[in-house]
Wavefront OBJ file of the C-alpha trace (Angstrom):
o trace
v -1.054 172.966 8.319
v -1.511 170.362 11.067
v -3.627 167.271 10.772
v -6.595 166.424 12.939
v -6.913 162.925 14.345
v -10.398 161.728 15.203
v -11.037 158.862 17.599
v -14.179 156.934 16.918
v -15.731 153.688 18.016
v -16.016 150.943 18.723
v -19.223 150.727 16.731
v -20.715 147.943 14.661
v -19.452 145.122 16.877
v -20.046 141.937 14.898
v -19.706 138.236 15.749
v -19.880 135.713 12.894
v -22.181 133.412 14.943
v -25.533 133.875 16.628
v -26.177 133.162 20.292
v -26.728 130.510 21.476
v -24.154 128.788 19.269
v -24.303 124.986 19.289
v -21.289 122.827 18.432
v -20.656 119.095 18.550
v -18.226 117.680 21.073
v -14.786 117.209 19.454
v -15.356 119.809 16.714
v -13.034 122.613 15.656
v -14.501 126.017 16.567
v -13.561 129.402 15.132
v -15.604 132.509 15.971
v -14.531 135.949 14.736
v -15.393 139.273 16.331
v -14.863 142.600 14.523
v -15.622 146.259 15.221
v -15.353 149.580 13.411
v -12.796 151.766 15.207
v -10.403 154.603 14.499
v -7.675 153.785 15.424
v -8.228 150.009 15.149
v -9.588 148.521 18.368
v -7.984 145.904 20.539
v -10.459 143.013 20.401
v -10.393 140.111 22.819
v -12.559 137.193 23.873
v -13.186 136.775 27.586
v -14.745 134.030 29.665
v -15.254 134.181 33.410
v -12.906 137.157 33.736
v -10.104 135.394 31.827
v -8.810 136.426 28.405
v -9.265 133.507 25.999
v -7.972 135.306 22.883
v -6.454 138.734 22.253
v -6.772 138.923 18.463
v -10.563 138.857 17.986
v -10.538 135.200 16.916
v -11.800 132.587 19.365
v -10.360 129.192 18.399
v -11.003 125.909 20.193
v -9.430 122.944 18.407
v -11.215 120.127 20.266
v -14.351 121.546 21.850
v -15.511 119.735 24.981
v -18.222 120.214 27.609
v -15.867 122.316 29.745
v -15.810 124.920 26.932
v -19.573 125.402 27.210
v -20.880 128.678 28.615
v -20.892 132.429 28.110
v -18.110 134.227 26.239
v -17.778 137.986 25.665
v -16.142 139.784 22.794
v -14.736 143.082 24.109
v -13.531 145.828 21.757
v -11.485 148.711 23.212
v -10.484 151.867 21.378
v -6.867 152.408 22.443
v -7.015 156.187 22.054
v -10.230 157.118 23.870
v -10.668 153.905 25.949
v -14.285 153.493 24.803
v -15.463 149.893 25.001
v -18.218 147.790 23.514
v -18.985 144.151 24.183
v -21.193 141.399 22.817
v -21.975 138.091 24.468
v -22.071 134.633 22.903
v -23.393 131.515 24.621
v -21.677 128.321 23.433
v -23.500 125.012 23.822
v -21.660 121.718 23.315
v -23.635 118.676 22.177
v -22.341 115.167 22.773
v -21.495 113.176 19.651
v -23.361 110.177 20.931
v -26.560 110.296 22.858
v -26.910 107.678 25.477
v -30.087 105.713 25.140
v -32.237 106.136 28.197
v -33.565 102.924 29.587
v -36.707 102.756 31.606
v -36.975 99.956 34.082
v -40.518 99.374 35.200
v -41.525 98.368 38.658
v -40.374 94.873 39.503
v -42.985 92.791 41.341
l 1 2 3 4 5 6 7 8 9 10 11 12 13 14 15 16 17 18 19 20 21 22 23 24 25 26 27 28 29 30 31 32 33 34 35 36 37 38 39 40 41 42 43 44 45 46 47 48 49 50 51 52 53 54 55 56 57 58 59 60 61 62 63 64 65 66 67 68 69 70 71 72 73 74 75 76 77 78 79 80 81 82 83 84 85 86 87 88 89 90 91 92 93 94 95 96 97 98 99 100 101 102 103 104 105 106 107
């Protein structure tokens, strides 16, 4: 008797951080995205149309201001080509805040 193969998903897309996600400048960032799929989904992180990671794990070893912005986790079922995505906004805070100085009117 033959076997039946069922394609399902992606469902239950999950990111281990909530948006917006704030990190300090110079920190080590790891964000994981998972999804329930049969067969297992291809999961990648995208930013501005570019693939940043193709294994579901977004890693930035020395986060800087240029890393700030929207990222998308995209899960694709390789059998039925169904897709699901979830967005994450990353905010980078400076380590040191510059002290603002107010100079009053000089007479």
